[in-house]
MMTF fields as JSON, N, C-alpha, C and O atoms, coordinates in Angstrom:
{
  "mmtfVersion": "1.0.0",
  "mmtfProducer": "UNKNOWN",
  "numBonds": 471,
  "numAtoms": 472,
  "numGroups": 118,
  "numChains": 1,
  "numModels": 1,
  "chainsPerModel": [1],
  "groupsPerChain": [118],
  "chainIdList": ["A"],
  "bondAtomList": [4, 2, 8, 6, 12, 10, 16, 14, 20, 18, 24, 22, 28, 26, 32, 30, 36, 34, 40, 38, 44, 42, 48, 46, 52, 50, 56, 54, 60, 58, 64, 62, 68, 66, 72, 70, 76, 74, 80, 78, 84, 82, 88, 86, 92, 90, 96, 94, 100, 98, 104, 102, 108, 106, 112, 110, 116, 114, 120, 118, 124, 122, 128, 126, 132, 130, 136, 134, 140, 138, 144, 142, 148, 146, 152, 150, 156, 154, 160, 158, 164, 162, 168, 166, 172, 170, 176, 174, 180, 178, 184, 182, 188, 186, 192, 190, 196, 194, 200, 198, 204, 202, 208, 206, 212, 210, 216, 214, 220, 218, 224, 222, 228, 226, 232, 230, 236, 234, 240, 238, 244, 242, 248, 246, 252, 250, 256, 254, 260, 258, 264, 262, 268, 266, 272, 270, 276, 274, 280, 278, 284, 282, 288, 286, 292, 290, 296, 294, 300, 298, 304, 302, 308, 306, 312, 310, 316, 314, 320, 318, 324, 322, 328, 326, 332, 330, 336, 334, 340, 338, 344, 342, 348, 346, 352, 350, 356, 354, 360, 358, 364, 362, 368, 366, 372, 370, 376, 374, 380, 378, 384, 382, 388, 386, 392, 390, 396, 394, 400, 398, 404, 402, 408, 406, 412, 410, 416, 414, 420, 418, 424, 422, 428, 426, 432, 430, 436, 434, 440, 438, 444, 442, 448, 446, 452, 450, 456, 454, 460, 458, 464, 462, 468, 466],
  "bondOrderList": [1, 1, 1, 1, 1, 1, 1, 1, 1, 1, 1, 1, 1, 1, 1, 1, 1, 1, 1, 1, 1, 1, 1, 1, 1, 1, 1, 1, 1, 1, 1, 1, 1, 1, 1, 1, 1, 1, 1, 1, 1, 1, 1, 1, 1, 1, 1, 1, 1, 1, 1, 1, 1, 1, 1, 1, 1, 1, 1, 1, 1, 1, 1, 1, 1, 1, 1, 1, 1, 1, 1, 1, 1, 1, 1, 1, 1, 1, 1, 1, 1, 1, 1, 1, 1, 1, 1, 1, 1, 1, 1, 1, 1, 1, 1, 1, 1, 1, 1, 1, 1, 1, 1, 1, 1, 1, 1, 1, 1, 1, 1, 1, 1, 1, 1, 1, 1],
  "groupList": [{"groupName": "MET", "atomNameList": ["N", "CA", "C", "O"], "elementList": ["N", "C", "C", "O"], "formalChargeList": [0, 0, 0, 0], "bondAtomList": [1, 0, 2, 1, 3, 2], "bondOrderList": [1, 1, 2], "singleLetterCode": "M", "chemCompType": "L-PEPTIDE LINKING"}, {"groupName": "GLY", "atomNameList": ["N", "CA", "C", "O"], "elementList": ["N", "C", "C", "O"], "formalChargeList": [0, 0, 0, 0], "bondAtomList": [1, 0, 2, 1, 3, 2], "bondOrderList": [1, 1, 2], "singleLetterCode": "G", "chemCompType": "PEPTIDE LINKING"}, {"groupName": "LYS", "atomNameList": ["N", "CA", "C", "O"], "elementList": ["N", "C", "C", "O"], "formalChargeList": [0, 0, 0, 0], "bondAtomList": [1, 0, 2, 1, 3, 2], "bondOrderList": [1, 1, 2], "singleLetterCode": "K", "chemCompType": "L-PEPTIDE LINKING"}, {"groupName": "GLN", "atomNameList": ["N", "CA", "C", "O"], "elementList": ["N", "C", "C", "O"], "formalChargeList": [0, 0, 0, 0], "bondAtomList": [1, 0, 2, 1, 3, 2], "bondOrderList": [1, 1, 2], "singleLetterCode": "Q", "chemCompType": "L-PEPTIDE LINKING"}, {"groupName": "ILE", "atomNameList": ["N", "CA", "C", "O"], "elementList": ["N", "C", "C", "O"], "formalChargeList": [0, 0, 0, 0], "bondAtomList": [1, 0, 2, 1, 3, 2], "bondOrderList": [1, 1, 2], "singleLetterCode": "I", "chemCompType": "L-PEPTIDE LINKING"}, {"groupName": "ARG", "atomNameList": ["N", "CA", "C", "O"], "elementList": ["N", "C", "C", "O"], "formalChargeList": [0, 0, 0, 0], "bondAtomList": [1, 0, 2, 1, 3, 2], "bondOrderList": [1, 1, 2], "singleLetterCode": "R", "chemCompType": "L-PEPTIDE LINKING"}, {"groupName": "VAL", "atomNameList": ["N", "CA", "C", "O"], "elementList": ["N", "C", "C", "O"], "formalChargeList": [0, 0, 0, 0], "bondAtomList": [1, 0, 2, 1, 3, 2], "bondOrderList": [1, 1, 2], "singleLetterCode": "V", "chemCompType": "L-PEPTIDE LINKING"}, {"groupName": "GLU", "atomNameList": ["N", "CA", "C", "O"], "elementList": ["N", "C", "C", "O"], "formalChargeList": [0, 0, 0, 0], "bondAtomList": [1, 0, 2, 1, 3, 2], "bondOrderList": [1, 1, 2], "singleLetterCode": "E", "chemCompType": "L-PEPTIDE LINKING"}, {"groupName": "PRO", "atomNameList": ["N", "CA", "C", "O"], "elementList": ["N", "C", "C", "O"], "formalChargeList": [0, 0, 0, 0], "bondAtomList": [1, 0, 2, 1, 3, 2], "bondOrderList": [1, 1, 2], "singleLetterCode": "P", "chemCompType": "L-PEPTIDE LINKING"}, {"groupName": "TRP", "atomNameList": ["N", "CA", "C", "O"], "elementList": ["N", "C", "C", "O"], "formalChargeList": [0, 0, 0, 0], "bondAtomList": [1, 0, 2, 1, 3, 2], "bondOrderList": [1, 1, 2], "singleLetterCode": "W", "chemCompType": "L-PEPTIDE LINKING"}, {"groupName": "TYR", "atomNameList": ["N", "CA", "C", "O"], "elementList": ["N", "C", "C", "O"], "formalChargeList": [0, 0, 0, 0], "bondAtomList": [1, 0, 2, 1, 3, 2], "bondOrderList": [1, 1, 2], "singleLetterCode": "Y", "chemCompType": "L-PEPTIDE LINKING"}, {"groupName": "LEU", "atomNameList": ["N", "CA", "C", "O"], "elementList": ["N", "C", "C", "O"], "formalChargeList": [0, 0, 0, 0], "bondAtomList": [1, 0, 2, 1, 3, 2], "bondOrderList": [1, 1, 2], "singleLetterCode": "L", "chemCompType": "L-PEPTIDE LINKING"}, {"groupName": "ALA", "atomNameList": ["N", "CA", "C", "O"], "elementList": ["N", "C", "C", "O"], "formalChargeList": [0, 0, 0, 0], "bondAtomList": [1, 0, 2, 1, 3, 2], "bondOrderList": [1, 1, 2], "singleLetterCode": "A", "chemCompType": "L-PEPTIDE LINKING"}, {"groupName": "THR", "atomNameList": ["N", "CA", "C", "O"], "elementList": ["N", "C", "C", "O"], "formalChargeList": [0, 0, 0, 0], "bondAtomList": [1, 0, 2, 1, 3, 2], "bondOrderList": [1, 1, 2], "singleLetterCode": "T", "chemCompType": "L-PEPTIDE LINKING"}, {"groupName": "ASP", "atomNameList": ["N", "CA", "C", "O"], "elementList": ["N", "C", "C", "O"], "formalChargeList": [0, 0, 0, 0], "bondAtomList": [1, 0, 2, 1, 3, 2], "bondOrderList": [1, 1, 2], "singleLetterCode": "D", "chemCompType": "L-PEPTIDE LINKING"}, {"groupName": "HIS", "atomNameList": ["N", "CA", "C", "O"], "elementList": ["N", "C", "C", "O"], "formalChargeList": [0, 0, 0, 0], "bondAtomList": [1, 0, 2, 1, 3, 2], "bondOrderList": [1, 1, 2], "singleLetterCode": "H", "chemCompType": "L-PEPTIDE LINKING"}, {"groupName": "ASN", "atomNameList": ["N", "CA", "C", "O"], "elementList": ["N", "C", "C", "O"], "formalChargeList": [0, 0, 0, 0], "bondAtomList": [1, 0, 2, 1, 3, 2], "bondOrderList": [1, 1, 2], "singleLetterCode": "N", "chemCompType": "L-PEPTIDE LINKING"}, {"groupName": "SER", "atomNameList": ["N", "CA", "C", "O"], "elementList": ["N", "C", "C", "O"], "formalChargeList": [0, 0, 0, 0], "bondAtomList": [1, 0, 2, 1, 3, 2], "bondOrderList": [1, 1, 2], "singleLetterCode": "S", "chemCompType": "L-PEPTIDE LINKING"}, {"groupName": "PHE", "atomNameList": ["N", "CA", "C", "O"], "elementList": ["N", "C", "C", "O"], "formalChargeList": [0, 0, 0, 0], "bondAtomList": [1, 0, 2, 1, 3, 2], "bondOrderList": [1, 1, 2], "singleLetterCode": "F", "chemCompType": "L-PEPTIDE LINKING"}, {"groupName": "CYS", "atomNameList": ["N", "CA", "C", "O"], "elementList": ["N", "C", "C", "O"], "formalChargeList": [0, 0, 0, 0], "bondAtomList": [1, 0, 2, 1, 3, 2], "bondOrderList": [1, 1, 2], "singleLetterCode": "C", "chemCompType": "L-PEPTIDE LINKING"}],
  "groupTypeList": [0, 1, 2, 3, 2, 4, 5, 5, 6, 7, 2, 8, 9, 1, 10, 7, 11, 4, 9, 12, 7, 13, 2, 14, 10, 6, 1, 2, 4, 11, 15, 4, 16, 2, 1, 15, 2, 11, 17, 11, 3, 10, 15, 2, 4, 2, 7, 7, 13, 4, 18, 6, 17, 17, 1, 2, 0, 11, 18, 4, 18, 7, 14, 7, 12, 1, 15, 11, 2, 7, 4, 8, 11, 16, 12, 1, 7, 12, 15, 15, 4, 8, 13, 1, 2, 2, 15, 5, 0, 4, 12, 6, 7, 14, 19, 14, 4, 18, 7, 6, 17, 13, 8, 15, 11, 14, 14, 6, 6, 5, 11, 7, 14, 1, 10, 1, 5, 17],
  "groupIdList": [1, 2, 3, 4, 5, 6, 7, 8, 9, 10, 11, 12, 13, 14, 15, 16, 17, 18, 19, 20, 21, 22, 23, 24, 25, 26, 27, 28, 29, 30, 31, 32, 33, 34, 35, 36, 37, 38, 39, 40, 41, 42, 43, 44, 45, 46, 47, 48, 49, 50, 51, 52, 53, 54, 55, 56, 57, 58, 59, 60, 61, 62, 63, 64, 65, 66, 67, 68, 69, 70, 71, 72, 73, 74, 75, 76, 77, 78, 79, 80, 81, 82, 83, 84, 85, 86, 87, 88, 89, 90, 91, 92, 93, 94, 95, 96, 97, 98, 99, 100, 101, 102, 103, 104, 105, 106, 107, 108, 109, 110, 111, 112, 113, 114, 115, 116, 117, 118],
  "secStructList": [7, 7, 7, 7, 7, 7, 3, 3, 3, 3, 3, 6, 6, 3, 3, 3, 3, 3, 3, 3, 3, 7, 1, 1, 7, 3, 3, 3, 3, 3, 3, 3, 7, 6, 6, 7, 5, 7, 7, 3, 3, 3, 7, 1, 1, 7, 7, 3, 3, 3, 3, 3, 3, 3, 3, 3, 3, 3, 3, 3, 3, 3, 7, 6, 6, 1, 7, 3, 3, 3, 3, 3, 3, 3, 6, 6, 7, 3, 3, 3, 3, 7, 1, 1, 7, 7, 3, 3, 3, 3, 3, 3, 3, 3, 3, 3, 3, 3, 3, 3, 3, 7, 1, 7, 6, 6, 7, 7, 3, 3, 3, 3, 7, 6, 6, 7, 7, 7],
  "xCoordList": [0.812, 0.01, 0.895, 2.062, 0.374, 1.157, 1.374, 0.818, 2.146, 2.706, 2.915, 3.599, 2.464, 2.621, 3.729, 3.509, 4.83, 6.112, 5.418, 4.711, 5.705, 4.824, 6.482, 7.616, 5.974, 7.176, 6.695, 5.535, 7.698, 7.673, 8.54, 9.72, 7.628, 8.283, 8.022, 6.904, 9.377, 9.69, 8.898, 9.076, 8.053, 7.453, 7.76, 7.997, 7.687, 8.266, 7.336, 7.607, 6.163, 4.689, 4.295, 3.519, 5.29, 5.396, 5.875, 7.069, 4.746, 5.329, 4.193, 3.055, 4.38, 3.464, 3.861, 5.007, 3.026, 2.953, 2.375, 1.162, 3.115, 2.091, 2.131, 3.188, 0.932, 0.717, 0.283, 0.711, -0.368, -0.709, -0.569, -0.894, -0.032, 0.242, 0.211, 0.972, -0.683, -0.947, -1.08, -0.867, -1.379, -1.407, -2.979, -3.204, -3.91, -4.784, -5.51, -6.532, -4.564, -4.747, -3.756, -2.826, -3.774, -2.558, -3.543, -4.766, -2.951, -3.429, -2.422, -1.458, -2.689, -1.809, -2.237, -3.456, -1.417, -1.532, -0.657, 0.564, -1.348, -0.486, -0.37, -1.274, 0.504, 0.863, 1.186, 2.24, 0.219, 0.372, 0.669, -0.102, 1.523, 2.088, 1.242, 0.91, 0.918, 0.113, 0.826, 2.031, -0.348, 0.213, 0.918, 1.692, 0.752, 1.615, 0.298, -0.815, 0.969, -0.245, 0.596, 1.808, -0.441, -0.067, -0.298, -0.972, 0.514, 0.289, -1.105, -1.834, -1.396, -2.48, -2.302, -1.537, -3.229, -2.664, -4.034, -5.236, -3.666, -4.731, -4.057, -2.826, -4.962, -4.128, -4.623, -5.815, -4.109, -4.585, -5.209, -6.0, -4.783, -4.899, -5.859, -7.005, -5.126, -5.493, -6.68, -7.081, -7.341, -8.919, -8.486, -7.626, -9.163, -8.94, -9.949, -10.678, -9.936, -10.66, -9.944, -8.952, -10.258, -9.653, -10.402, -11.465, -9.963, -10.621, -9.862, -8.652, -10.336, -9.672, -9.769, -10.833, -8.411, -8.623, -8.222, -8.65, -7.321, -7.455, -7.02, -6.099, -7.23, -6.913, -7.874, -9.022, -7.682, -8.491, -7.873, -6.643, -8.506, -7.838, -8.5, -9.603, -8.406, -8.899, -8.73, -7.647, -10.028, -9.629, -10.09, -11.305, -9.394, -9.476, -10.22, -9.474, -11.228, -11.156, -12.427, -13.324, -11.984, -12.772, -14.142, -14.223, -15.139, -16.437, -16.737, -16.015, -17.822, -18.604, -18.815, -19.023, -18.739, -18.78, -17.111, -16.807, -16.207, -14.918, -14.523, -13.339, -15.212, -14.828, -14.198, -14.69, -12.919, -12.36, -13.371, -13.816, -13.327, -14.39, -13.243, -12.18, -13.563, -12.807, -13.786, -14.689, -13.565, -14.28, -13.364, -12.279, -14.048, -13.287, -13.575, -14.735, -12.359, -12.651, -12.112, -10.915, -12.89, -12.911, -12.569, -12.851, -11.955, -11.858, -13.221, -14.241, -13.245, -14.199, -15.078, -16.249, -14.548, -15.301, -14.216, -13.003, -14.808, -14.298, -14.549, -15.355, -13.92, -14.088, -13.486, -12.345, -14.05, -13.632, -13.119, -13.541, -12.217, -11.607, -11.56, -10.6, -12.442, -12.472, -11.045, -10.21, -10.73, -9.631, -9.959, -11.02, -8.824, -8.947, -9.129, -8.738, -9.805, -10.19, -9.143, -8.451, -9.017, -7.927, -8.1, -9.276, -7.336, -7.504, -6.05, -4.881, -6.436, -5.303, -5.915, -7.1, -4.514, -5.021, -4.209, -3.0, -5.126, -4.153, -4.335, -5.464, -3.496, -3.48, -3.516, -2.734, -4.849, -5.141, -4.458, -3.913, -4.662, -3.932, -3.177, -3.721, -2.102, -1.366, -2.654, -3.629, -2.592, -3.748, -3.218, -2.195, -3.798, -3.576, -4.809, -5.975, -4.232, -5.066, -5.239, -4.28, -6.014, -6.073, -6.652, -7.807, -5.723, -6.022, -5.957, -5.016, -7.044, -7.086, -7.358, -8.168, -6.521, -6.427, -6.246, -5.922, -6.537, -5.728, -4.292, -3.737, -3.49, -2.026, -1.15, 0.016, -1.541, -0.787, -0.026, -0.387, 1.196, 1.748, 2.662, 2.927, 3.029, 3.895, 2.552, 3.082, 1.364, 0.293, -0.099, -1.251, 1.04, 0.664, 0.85, 1.969, -0.125, 0.349, -0.13, -1.231, 1.535, 1.256, 1.089, 1.826, 0.086, -0.33, 0.326, 0.309, 0.824, 1.235, 1.506, 0.708, 3.184, 3.689, 4.354, 5.079, 4.407, 5.075, 6.359, 7.211, 6.648, 7.861, 9.186, 10.215, 8.862, 9.597, 9.774, 10.686, 8.842, 8.475, 8.045, 7.645, 8.141, 7.706, 6.353, 5.834],
  "yCoordList": [-1.456, 0.018, 1.127, 0.989, 2.318, 3.609, 4.055, 3.421, 5.09, 5.544, 4.782, 3.762, 5.095, 3.966, 4.509, 5.682, 4.114, 4.544, 4.265, 3.289, 5.208, 5.2, 4.88, 5.321, 4.04, 3.449, 3.949, 3.836, 4.607, 4.954, 4.416, 4.305, 3.811, 3.043, 3.653, 3.92, 3.995, 4.442, 3.485, 2.267, 4.064, 3.368, 4.208, 5.403, 3.428, 4.316, 5.291, 6.293, 4.961, 5.676, 7.014, 7.875, 6.973, 7.777, 7.242, 6.995, 7.001, 6.202, 5.733, 6.043, 5.062, 4.047, 4.878, 5.322, 5.087, 5.56, 4.131, 3.972, 3.348, 2.088, 2.829, 2.995, 3.267, 3.664, 2.407, 2.393, 1.578, 0.443, -0.886, -1.227, -1.552, -2.934, -3.978, -3.818, -4.996, -5.604, -7.3, -7.487, -8.172, -9.585, -9.964, -10.992, -8.975, -8.523, -8.086, -8.504, -6.742, -5.762, -4.867, -4.917, -3.683, -2.787, -1.544, -1.635, -0.562, 0.493, 1.45, 1.794, 1.88, 2.683, 3.806, 3.901, 4.971, 6.158, 6.034, 6.076, 5.842, 5.579, 7.272, 8.011, 7.681, 9.107, 8.611, 7.996, 8.853, 8.644, 9.868, 10.827, 9.874, 11.646, 11.202, 10.078, 12.578, 12.883, 12.049, 11.908, 11.517, 10.578, 9.527, 9.158, 8.785, 7.671, 6.546, 6.791, 5.3, 4.252, 3.242, 3.102, 2.333, 1.02, -0.184, -0.217, -1.093, -2.171, -2.567, -2.434, -3.075, -4.038, -5.215, -6.024, -5.517, -6.413, -7.464, -7.228, -8.163, -9.009, -9.421, -9.434, -9.867, -10.593, -12.033, -12.142, -13.048, -14.298, -14.52, -15.431, -13.58, -13.951, -12.207, -12.032, -11.491, -10.047, -9.305, -9.341, -8.609, -7.905, -6.662, -6.528, -5.652, -4.17, -3.2, -3.322, -2.22, -1.149, -0.03, -0.004, 1.233, 2.156, 3.393, 3.202, 4.5, 5.81, 6.693, 6.467, 7.925, 8.864, 9.968, 10.531, 10.355, 11.666, 12.65, 13.703, 12.736, 13.958, 13.861, 13.045, 14.256, 14.065, 13.549, 13.547, 13.079, 12.409, 11.265, 11.215, 10.386, 9.361, 8.417, 8.938, 7.459, 6.534, 5.262, 4.77, 4.705, 3.607, 2.149, 1.995, 1.308, 0.32, -1.03, -1.439, -1.712, -2.581, -4.204, -4.189, -5.178, -6.483, -6.399, -6.631, -6.084, -6.209, -7.606, -8.325, -8.172, -9.631, -10.443, -11.656, -9.681, -10.841, -10.878, -11.761, -10.239, -10.455, -9.333, -9.348, -8.377, -7.295, -6.258, -6.047, -5.469, -4.769, -3.161, -2.889, -2.399, -1.129, -0.297, -0.676, 0.915, 2.291, 3.323, 3.594, 3.988, 4.728, 5.775, 5.474, 7.517, 8.267, 8.103, 7.948, 8.144, 8.465, 9.623, 9.863, 10.439, 11.616, 11.547, 10.536, 12.671, 12.663, 12.451, 12.743, 11.91, 11.431, 10.248, 10.095, 9.533, 8.261, 6.963, 7.088, 5.982, 4.526, 3.622, 3.849, 2.483, 1.313, 0.323, 0.553, -0.942, -2.116, -3.147, -3.239, -3.841, -4.653, -6.136, -6.578, -6.866, -8.343, -8.928, -8.228, -9.924, -10.631, -11.58, -12.102, -11.568, -12.37, -11.289, -11.448, -10.096, -8.978, -8.16, -7.52, -8.161, -7.213, -5.749, -5.387, -4.963, -3.658, -2.703, -3.021, -1.794, -0.523, 0.813, 1.123, 1.858, 2.946, 3.869, 3.771, 4.884, 6.059, 7.033, 7.355, 8.155, 9.39, 10.43, 10.56, 11.233, 12.446, 13.689, 14.626, 13.4, 14.546, 13.943, 12.903, 14.311, 14.192, 13.364, 14.051, 12.212, 11.648, 10.987, 10.304, 11.145, 10.511, 9.49, 9.825, 8.085, 7.206, 6.437, 5.7, 6.444, 5.511, 4.157, 3.979, 3.146, 1.821, 1.163, 1.286, 0.365, -0.763, -2.147, -2.334, -3.08, -4.305, -5.382, -5.311, -6.431, -7.804, -7.766, -7.333, -8.239, -8.136, -8.478, -8.085, -9.119, -9.811, -8.891, -8.812, -8.199, -7.117, -7.595, -6.787, -8.744, -9.093, -10.161, -10.78, -10.306, -10.714, -10.071, -9.77, -9.893, -8.996, -9.87, -10.358, -10.115, -10.613, -9.5, -9.01, -9.278, -8.064, -8.81, -9.711, -8.333, -8.391, -7.455, -7.772, -6.447, -5.445, -4.242, -3.508, -4.069, -2.84, -1.986, -2.507, -0.722, 0.401, 0.42, 1.106, -0.264, 0.201, -0.954, -0.885, -1.794, -3.161, -4.16, -4.936, -3.899, -4.683, -6.139, -6.147, -7.251, -8.461, -9.14, -10.238],
  "zCoordList": [0.376, -0.038, 0.005, 0.37, -0.375, -0.066, -1.637, -2.534, -1.886, -3.097, -4.265, -4.173, -5.28, -6.447, -7.111, -7.411, -7.454, -8.526, -9.826, -10.078, -10.569, -11.997, -12.922, -12.74, -13.794, -14.992, -16.053, -16.45, -16.624, -18.295, -18.794, -18.461, -20.18, -21.34, -22.351, -22.791, -22.923, -24.667, -25.647, -25.613, -26.485, -27.607, -29.02, -29.196, -29.671, -31.173, -31.548, -32.21, -31.088, -31.196, -30.495, -30.909, -28.891, -28.056, -26.763, -26.597, -25.589, -24.515, -23.732, -24.087, -22.77, -21.891, -20.554, -20.489, -19.568, -18.068, -17.388, -17.254, -17.067, -16.064, -14.707, -14.098, -14.259, -12.965, -12.04, -10.886, -12.396, -11.637, -12.279, -13.416, -11.343, -12.099, -10.817, -9.864, -10.88, -9.571, -10.301, -11.499, -9.551, -10.18, -10.858, -11.497, -10.583, -11.181, -12.082, -12.626, -12.25, -13.22, -13.346, -12.541, -14.588, -15.235, -15.131, -15.236, -14.946, -15.673, -16.127, -15.443, -17.341, -18.311, -18.646, -18.791, -18.869, -19.723, -20.863, -20.713, -22.305, -23.669, -24.016, -23.627, -24.58, -25.076, -26.334, -26.495, -27.461, -28.964, -29.587, -29.546, -30.04, -31.183, -32.232, -32.609, -32.689, -33.815, -35.054, -35.263, -35.845, -36.951, -36.791, -37.674, -35.5, -35.445, -34.902, -34.436, -35.189, -34.996, -34.401, -34.562, -33.468, -32.839, -33.977, -35.006, -33.363, -34.417, -34.321, -33.338, -35.468, -35.547, -35.086, -35.61, -33.699, -32.975, -32.222, -32.348, -31.758, -30.709, -29.652, -29.614, -28.516, -27.494, -27.267, -27.555, -26.879, -26.459, -25.167, -24.923, -24.304, -22.752, -22.477, -22.061, -22.781, -22.456, -22.749, -23.912, -21.865, -22.137, -21.641, -20.77, -22.271, -21.948, -22.36, -23.344, -21.529, -21.987, -22.03, -21.302, -22.916, -23.297, -22.719, -22.128, -22.843, -22.33, -23.117, -23.08, -24.034, -24.485, -23.61, -23.354, -23.04, -22.117, -22.648, -22.176, -23.746, -24.412, -25.821, -25.85, -26.833, -28.375, -29.233, -28.789, -30.433, -31.441, -31.913, -31.92, -32.289, -32.588, -33.803, -33.97, -34.598, -35.269, -34.58, -34.266, -34.343, -33.643, -34.407, -34.532, -34.811, -35.795, -35.093, -34.204, -35.179, -34.403, -35.041, -35.884, -34.301, -35.148, -34.406, -33.2, -35.118, -34.638, -34.668, -35.358, -33.94, -33.812, -35.24, -35.275, -36.296, -37.67, -37.961, -38.764, -37.554, -37.855, -38.666, -39.005, -39.055, -40.077, -39.178, -38.07, -39.685, -39.075, -39.867, -40.982, -38.362, -38.43, -38.161, -37.67, -38.538, -38.054, -37.806, -38.597, -36.517, -35.9, -35.261, -34.763, -35.313, -34.744, -33.166, -32.785, -32.134, -31.033, -30.395, -30.549, -29.64, -29.329, -27.703, -27.06, -27.112, -25.637, -25.029, -25.653, -23.736, -23.11, -23.748, -23.399, -24.567, -25.187, -24.917, -24.751, -24.918, -24.133, -25.018, -25.92, -24.912, -26.007, -25.365, -24.965, -25.118, -24.775, -25.852, -27.005, -25.314, -26.213, -25.92, -25.289, -26.296, -25.905, -26.005, -26.578, -25.599, -25.827, -27.331, -27.671, -27.938, -29.338, -30.45, -31.607, -29.951, -31.141, -31.543, -30.751, -32.641, -33.486, -33.351, -33.308, -33.286, -32.672, -33.048, -32.836, -33.499, -33.76, -33.409, -33.528, -32.771, -32.7, -33.567, -33.773, -34.104, -34.671, -34.52, -34.888, -33.935, -33.558, -34.77, -35.712, -34.39, -35.313, -34.772, -35.355, -33.373, -32.908, -31.609, -31.238, -30.847, -29.867, -28.8, -28.495, -28.394, -27.722, -26.382, -26.438, -25.33, -24.111, -23.735, -23.527, -23.698, -23.655, -22.213, -21.981, -21.43, -20.332, -20.582, -20.97, -20.32, -20.34, -19.161, -18.377, -18.961, -17.701, -18.419, -19.326, -17.833, -18.555, -17.563, -16.377, -18.339, -17.312, -17.332, -18.341, -16.162, -16.092, -17.202, -17.159, -18.132, -19.103, -20.353, -21.527, -19.665, -20.385, -21.728, -22.618, -21.761, -22.827, -23.881, -24.803, -23.786, -24.596, -25.939, -26.253, -26.717, -27.626, -29.017, -29.172, -30.032, -31.078, -32.241, -32.489, -32.994, -33.989, -35.343, -35.745, -35.935, -37.36, -38.456, -39.645, -38.057, -38.758, -38.09, -37.506, -38.294, -37.665, -38.315, -39.163, -38.253, -38.901, -38.383, -38.948, -37.336, -36.692, -36.678, -36.006, -37.45, -37.773, -36.368, -36.082, -35.815, -34.509, -35.208, -36.372, -34.503, -34.903, -33.678, -33.878]
}
């Protein structure tokens, strides 16, 4: 208990601030620089929900029928990402995204990446 250490993780698209990490959940702030995008990815175990705190982004997600859809997400909007569903975030403006998830930080299957990561 007590004051929580915040861990900063540099990313090619910006950075993550991990502000909560327990055996049951993780809380992050993703800062995505304008014009950058995260990998098109999915998770085998991890489940997450995102909340756009500031900025605007395009959110690409796999719907129930298995089709990729693209929607704008603005400050004050949230989206749930179930396990196994493909998704990607693209910053239209600098964005700060709050993410809460299960604690599986390394559970990333990248399908497409603009930064040469596998």
